[in-house]
N, C-alpha and C positions, 0 to 999 in steps of 0.2 A: 466550457470553460480550461483555462489552463492547468498543466498537473503541476505540481510544488515537491519535492523533494522536502517533505517537510523536519530537518535535522535537530530542532531543536528542542522538539518531542523525545526525541528518540534517543539524544545529549541523556535528558531528564528522568527517560525509562534507566539508559545504561545506566546511570548512575544509584536508581531500585532497587536490580535486578543482577546488581555485580553480587550474587549469593554465592558462595562456593556450592553447593548442593541445589540438587535441578528438580526440587520435589518429586522424584518418582518418575521424572519424565522421565525412559530410557531414548525418545530420540534427541535429545542437546538438545531442549529447553524449544529451541524454536524449526525443529523438525520439522516438516510437511506429512510425517508419518500419520499424523494422529487427526488428516481432512480430508472430506471428500472430493479431491479436485474434476469432478463430472458437475458443478454446477458451475465451471465459467470453462470454455476455450480457451489458450493465452496462449499466444502465436508472438516471438522477436525473430524480427529479420533487422537487414540491414546493420550486421554488429559492427562498429568499428574501434578502435582504443576509446572513444569516450562517448558516441551516438549510438541508440540503439532505436527500434521501429517497435512498440510495444500495441499489440492488439486484442480487445478482448470480446467475444462476444459469450454474453447473457442464455443456461440454458432457457431461460421462464426469461419470454420476451419484452416481456411489460413490469420486467423487475429493475426498479432503482440499483445504482451499485457505485461506488466504487474502485479504483486501482492507481496506483502505483508501483514506485520502487524504490529499496530499500537495499544497502549492501547486506549480504548473508548473514556474515562475521558479524551483526548489527543485529539481525532477527536471530538470530541462536543465541545472546545472549540473553533473550527475554524470556518467560516464562512460555507466550507463546504466539500467533499473531497475532491474536485475538483483542492483546494488548495494546498492541501499535495500533490494527484500526482503530482502534479506541482514544489512542491519541491522536489518532490524524482526524479524527471526526470534530475532538476535542478543538484541536486546529487550525479548524477549516470556519468553528464558530466563531474564535480570536478573531480571524482574521476579518470575517465577516462586519465584527463589530470596530476597525482597526480601520476596518474601507468605509461605513457610515461617518466616520471623523470629516474624512476627507472629500462630501458628497455622494458615495456611492452606494448605491443600494441592492448587494448581494442578497439573496438568499440561500440555504441551505440546498436546496436544487437545480442553485445553476452550475455547485460547484460536481454534482450527481453522472452519472450515463448511464445508459438501456439501452440493453440491444445488443448494440454493438459500439466499440466506439475504439479511438487509437490516437498516442498520443507517438511524434519526437522527440524521443529525449535529445535533444542537438547539447554537444559540449557542454552535458553535465554531468557524464560521470568516466569516474576515475581506468585507467589505463589498466589490465590485467587483475581484475578485480571479480570476483563476481557476487553474481546477484543474483536481488528474486521479485519476481511480481507478485503482489498479494492484490487480488479483487474481494471484495465479498461487498454483500449485498448490505444496501441500505437504505428506511428512510430516509422522507421529504425532514423528520423531522429528528433525523439525526442515531434512531434505535436502528441497532446492528443485529441484524439477522442470523440465523447460521448454517449459514451457505460461507463457505469459506473457500479460496484458492490456488495454489502456487506454484512459479515454473523459476526456474531457475534459470541463470545466461549467465554466461563470463561476457567483460570484455577486451577484445584483444590488446 
């Protein structure tokens, strides 16, 4: 299943997250200082001004996960990367309902990865912009696990 940059949820999250305090979080809100990046291996290659190839490998081969890319600036404005993960899961369930209206029968599991997966973001990114790959464990019912990893990259 192809990946989606779920900007609508990000915009709504930013509207609620634009509080001038960071609630005691010294890593700037969306920073990766509090997250164990050993859960996933994230490789970013073939980066151009508008494209990047992202490959994610789970440390647990049988565990389902989801990953996508977001502008680092947007992630930094949130309280935590988990807030974005929750929004992405909610958006996927909304998309599934919309697809049903058109006769499609996707399940949440259709959007998940297992073991190793990659996606080539073709002409979807902005030039000279910092992005963050966010990968997290999630089961087929949409329950997010406690494993979450981040990797930053920049387009040319």
